[in-house]
N, C-alpha and C positions, 0 to 999 in steps of 0.2 A: 656330747651335749646333753641338755636337759631332756628328761623323759616325760615332762608334763605335756598335756594336750597341746596340739599345734594351735588351736583356736582359743588359747587362754585369754587373749586380749579382746575377745568379742564383747565383753562387758567389764565394767569396772568393779573393783572389789567390794564397793559399798552398795551394790545393787543385788537384789535377789535374782534367781535364775530366770524368772519371767520378765525381769527388767521393769516391773511396775511399782516396786516399793523399795525403800531403803533397807539395807541389811546392817544392823547395828554391830559394831565391832567391840569385842570384849578382850582386849589384849592381856595376856598373861605376863606377870612381872617376874623377871629373873634378875636378881641382884648380883651381877657379875662384876668384874673389875672395871670395865668401861662404864657400867651403870653408876658405880660409886664415883668415878672421876666426873662423870656428867652431872651427878647430883651436887658435888662440891662446886663445880663451875656455875651451875644453875642458881644455887643459893647465893653465890657471890653476885651474880647479875641481878637477882631479886633484891638483895640488900642495896646495891647501887641504884637500882631503878626507884626504889621507895625513898632513898635518902637524898638523891641528887637535887630535888627541888628545894630541900631545906638546908643544903650546904651553901654557905656564903663565901664568895671569893671576890675581893675588890669591891665589896658592898653589893654585889649582885648574886642571885642564885646561880648555881653551877651551870644549869642548862635551862633556857627559856626559849620557847618558840611562839612568841606572841604575834600571831598573824593579824589580829585586830588592830593593834597599835604599830604594826610593822617593826617590831623590836625583837631581835634575836640575840641571845647571850650564850656563849660557849666558853666554859671555864673562866668566867669572870670578864671576858672581853665582849663589849657591846657592839652589835652590828645594826645599822639603820638602813632605810631604803637606799641611801646613797652607796651602800656597800653591796648592792644586789649582785654586781658582777663577781664579787668574791663568793657569794652564795652559789651562783651558777657554776663557777669554776670548782668549788669544793664538791658540789653534787656530781659534776662530771668526773672528778678525781675518784670519788667513792664508787661510781658506776664502773669505771675501768678497773678499780681494785676488786670489786665483786666479780667481774668477768674473769680477771686473772686468777682469782682464788678458786672460782668454779672450774676453770680449765684445768687447774692442777689437782684440786681436792674434791671436785664434785659439789654436792649439796650439803656439806658438813655444817654450814651455818644454820640450816633449817633445824637440824636435830640437836645442835649443841648451844646455839646462841639466840635463836629466834624467840621473842617474847611469847608468841602464840604457843610454841611447843613447851617452853619452860613452864608457863602457867598451867597448861593443860596436864602435862605429865607429872610435874613436880608439886603441884598444889591441888588442883581440882580432882585429878585421878586418885591421888592418895587419900583425899577426903572420902571419895566414893568407895574405895577399898576399905577404909576404916569403918564406914557405916554399913555397907552392903556385903562385904566379903570379897573373896578372890573372883577370878573371871568366871568360874563355873557357877558360883553362888549368885553373882550378879545376873547372869543370863537366866538362871532358874527363877530368880525373883521377877525379872521382867516378863518372862513367859508364863508365870504362875497367875492364879486368880487374885482378885483384889481383896486382900485380907487386912485386918487391923495392923499386923506387923508391917505389911508392905506400905500401907498409908503412913505409918509412923516413920519408917526409914526414908521414904521418898520426901515426906514433908521436912524432915530434919535435914536431909541432903540439900534440897533445893532452897531451904531457908538459909543455910550456911553459904550456898552459892550466891544468893542475892546479897547477903552482907559483904561477901568478898568482892562481888562485882561493884557494889556501892563504894567500897574502899578504893578499888582500882580506878573507878570513874573519877573520884576526887583527886587521886594522884595524877591521872591523865590530864585533868583540867588544870592542875598546878603547873604543868609544863606549858600550857597554852596561855593562861591569864596571869600566872605568878602566884606564889603562896600568900602574898599580902591580900590580893583580891579574893582568893579562896577563903581566907580567914574571915573576911567580911561577909561573904555569902553564908558561911556556917554560923557565925555569931550574931548577925543582925537579922531582923525580921524578914521573912520570906517575901513580903510585899515590896521590900526595897530592892530585891534581887530576883525578880521573877525569871528573867532570862538565864541567870546563873543556875537557879534551882531547876529550870526546865532542862538545861544542858546536862546537869548531873543525872537527872532522871533518865534522859535519853541514852546517855553513855552507860548508865547502870543496866538498862534493859538490853542494849546491844552486847555488852560484855557477858551478861547472863545468858543471852541467846547463843553466843559463840561458844561458850565453855560448857553449856548444858545440853545443847541440841546440835549445833552445826559441827563443832569439834574438828575431826580430821578433814572435813570437806573444805575447810579454809585452806588446807595445804594442797588438796587434790583438785579442787574446782576453782576456788576464788583466787588464790595467789598465782600470779603470772610467772614467778621465778622458776617453778618446777618445769614449766614448758620451755624455758630457755635452755634446759639441759641438753635437749636434742641438738641444739645449734652449737653449744659451747663445748660439750664433751667430745673427746676423741679416744682412740685406743690407748693413749698414754695417760689419760686422766686417772687419778687414784680415787676410787670410789669404793663403797661397800659392795662387794661382789662375791659370788659363789664360784669356787674353783671347780668347774665342771670336769676338767681334765683329771682331777684327783677324785672327785666324788662319784662320777658315773662309771658303770651303771649302778643304780641304787638297789639295795637289797637289805632285808632284815638280817641281823646276825644271829646265828644259832650256836650256842655254846658247844664246843667240842668238834665243830664241823669247820673244815678249812674254808676260808672265805676267798672267793675269786672275783668278787664285785668291788665297786668303789667304796670309798669311806662313808658316803652318805647312807644312812640306814633308813631314810624316809620316815623319820619320826614326826616330821611336820612341826617340831617345836619352834623352828624359825618362823613359821606362819603364825603360830599361836601368840607369839610375843610381838608381832608387828603391829604398831599403832594405826597403820593405814590398811591392814588386812591383805597385803600382797605376799606372794611367794618369791623370795629373792632368788630362788634357783631358776626362775624363768628369765633371768637377765636383768639388765638395767631398765627401770621403769620410772615413769614420771612421778608416780606416787611415793617413791622411796625418798624419805627425808634424811637418810644417813644417820639415824639415831643410834645405830650400832647395837640395838637390842638383840638382833639375830646373831651377831658375833658372840655375845655373851652366852646365848642359849646353845649355839652349836659347840662352842668351846667346852661347855659343861658336859655335853654328850660325848665329845671326842675324848675327854679325860676319863670318862666312865668305861669306854671301850678300848682304852689304851692306844689311841691313835693321836698323831700330832694335831695340835690346835690350829686355828685359823683356816679351817676348811672354808669358812666365810670370814672375810677380813678386808682390810684396806688393800685393794689390788687394782691394777690396771688390766685391761683386756690383753695387752701384749704380754704382761707378766704371766697371765694364766695360760695363754695359748702358746707362746714361744719361750717363756721363762726369761724374757728380757727384763732387766731391772729398769727402773724409771730413769729417763734422761731428759734434759731440757731441749725442747724442739724449737723450731723457728718461730712458731706462733707465740710461745711463752716469752721468747726474747723480744718479740715485737710489742706485746702487751706491756712487758716490763719497761721497755724503753719509753713508751708513751706515758706510763704511770710515773716514771722518774721525772720526765719533763714537766708533767702537770704538777707534781708535788713541789718541784723546784720553783716553778712560776708562782704557785700559790704561796709558798713560804716567803718568797721575795716580796710579794704584794702585801702579805701580812706584816712582815718586818718593817717595810717602808710606809705602811699605812699611817697617816697623820691623825692626831686626835681631833683636829678641827679641819673641816673642808672649806676652802675659801674660793669663791667665784667673784671675779672682779671684771667689770666692763666699763668702758667709757660711756658717759651719759649720752643717750641718744639725741641726735640733732644739735650737738654742741661742737664748737671748735675750740681752739685755744683762746685764752684771754691775755692780752698784753697789759702789764701793769707798769706804766711809765714812771710812776712815783718812785718805786724801788728797783726799776729795771729787771723785773721778773716776768715769767710766763706761767700761767696756771692752766691745768686741765681738770675737768669735773668728772668724777667717777662714782659709780654705784657698786657696792660690794655686798655679798651675802655670806655670812659665816654660819656654819652648821656645827654644833657641838656634838661630837661623837663619844665623849667621855661619859662617865657615870656621876658627874658632879657639875655644879655651876662654876663657871670660870670667868675671871676678869682678864681682859686682854688689852693689848696695845699693838698698833701697826707701826713698824719702824722701817723707813726706807733704807735700802742698801747704800744709796748715795748719801753721804753725810751732809751734802749741801742742799738736799731736797727737804722740803717742809710739808707738813700735812695740816690743812685747816678744815676742821669738821663742820658740816652743816647739820648732820644728824648722826648721833653716836650713842647707843645704849651703854650703860655702865658695865654690863656683864651679859653672858649668854647662858640661858637656863639649861639645866640637864636635859639632853635630848631635844633642845630647841634650836632656834635660828635667830640671827640678828642681821638687820639690814642697815647699811651705812651709806651716807652720802658725804663726800669730802673732795676738797681741792688738793691737788699736788702742785706745789710751787717750786720752780727751779730758776736760778739766776739766768738771765738771757745770755750772758757771755759764756755759759757752760754748754750751750746748745750748738752743735755743729751740723746736724742733719734735721730734715723736716720731720722724720719719724724715727724714734729710737726706743729701745727697750728700757724699762725701768723696773727694778725688782724690789720686793718687800719681804720682811720677816714678820711673822705673827708671834708675839711674845705673850705667854700666859704663865702665871706663877713663876716668873723669873726663868722661864724655859722657852726655847724656840720650838713651837709646835707645828709650824707650817711655813713653807716658802711659796711665793707666787709672784707673777710678773704680768705686766701689761705694756701697752704702747703709750708713748708720750709724743704729742705732735706740737710743733712750734716752728716759727720762721727761723732758719739757721742764722747764726751770728756772722755777719759779713765784716 
């Protein structure tokens, strides 16, 4: 096992030895194979993140989470408060997927897809390196006296950070209020959009603070996902791990001297590259975001000393200890079954979701009305129609029974986009068609020559004797 001190968990990696102040981390960048893959994936996610609010599908932006107007759009499909059950089910499905993914692959999402990691490592960190230099130069600059060069570099870096934070704040707001509303805030006088301007300012400050000061503390202190690992991971989970069976005992290599130690030469390069400052050789730790930087660093060392790579790699505890390959256990089967059921139910509800939601009730305190003149019976109904499409629609209610007629008391011509319409009408049936006191009667809602909803209610009348 590891030769590190037994009490290495007595303090977190971002605190000084006395525990009174924060220890800043200056990770070294090693551009190995996995780093290049992660860079490509990160730039794809960044492009998608910045482009999504401006891409239009079915007349709507690709993704919108407008909590204020209770309007949500995903890939051109509009969801209103009436679809809240779909949102809850989708959120539950996502949580089960995250749990299943974590059980199998650990915290890979954090290192490869989390916006916090992508922005920090692929944008802000690279700007810092470009201005201040590598990890040694950055540490030397921070520890050094306040000189003109230091003031210039720090001012330039934080100025760019503020500009980037302002841009990210605008994009973030575009997901909340929509691009059209954001354009008005940008182009119209500030006095007309004080709340919008204040929101952008607050978000700018928050993002600047996160990426310039808080940094890895978001992953190690703020984010609850890392703490779930202790519950979700088991010995079969594939995580970024150090092969202690192969690496121990650690020892430096001496040229021309036969080596009897493990493959780990204790170079500590895996610690130098870690963005959260941990030593992966101490085992699974909450701070590890599975960014794979230590894998690239260790592989580079192994190649130099002519040893097999992946001393640190994607491995499970069982694979390290017993050399057993990964196999699906009962817990994975159970999570998978739950996930499949949730996805099936959610898919069915989305496919069968109507464009217009109709609620119909008999008018309160009324019975049937006999019309002796034409030998018919009528019932009075109130209905509410909610338009869940992204356009205004004209509609017509058609009874399933061809002998039934509708006489409107109140009927709007159309339903506005995202709006609702209330109707009051009589349903009239010939008395000789009625055999029971209470019967079911169905309707079709027709809009743009297409049936968009089916609904039914009860019809009461004296039976025909």
